[in-house]
C-alpha positions, 0 to 999 in steps of 0.5 A: 516499445510498443504499448497498449495505451498511448496516452501513457508515456513509456517511463509511466508505463515502466514505472507502472509495471515496476510498482505492479510487480512490488505489490504482487511480490510484496504485497500478494495483489492480484496483477490486475488490481496490482496494475490498477493501484499503480496507475491511480497512485502515479496518475497526475490526476487526482482521480481516475474514471473506470473508463480510464482505468480500462483505457490504462490497463486494456482489461475487460470491464467485467475484470476491471469491477472486480479488481476495483471491488478488491481494492475498496474492500482492502482499504486501498482504494476510494472514490468520489463523485464529481458533477455527474453523480453517476460517474465515480472517480476512483482515489487511492485512500488518504491513510494508504500509507497508514494502513501500510506502516500499520501492516508492516507493525504488526509484523514486527510485533509478532517477530518480537513476541516469537522471539521474546518466546524463543529467549524466555525457552533458551534461558538456561542453554547456552546460545548467544544471547547478545547477537539475538539481544542486538536483533530484538533491539532494532526490531524495537526501535523499528516498532517506535519509528514506525509509531512515530511515522504513523502519528506524524502521517495521521497528524498531517492527515488531520490538518490536511483535513482542517485545511480542505474544510 
């Protein structure tokens, strides 16, 4: 299989494509933003320069710049300056996992709220309350599990911040 960038191994290239597709389909990211995000996540380096991202994606400077700005606005990416204060190094935000879980948590909370309204509305009607209760209990358990995971991620991130100082 011929790829645009010979410096990216085929297995990595395939995983970038698969992860990009996931972000397009499940997180509604534009295709180029998904490819950039995936490339940075899977990079062996902590961060990638603008030039490296252009090389990996094969996209124009303008397109890459627009999508990097989009990912920064979406709180998925951040950038740092290293020795050369003019060159930005793009990396995933440390809290991107928390952000993903918080987004999922919002959906679950909306589902629980809507389900509660349906249960209340149908309270005096004949419907299978046991099945609905099982589903609602599952959602409540998932909500608690996500909250615990978010707290663990935040604590670990805090500990890493303290360790880096």
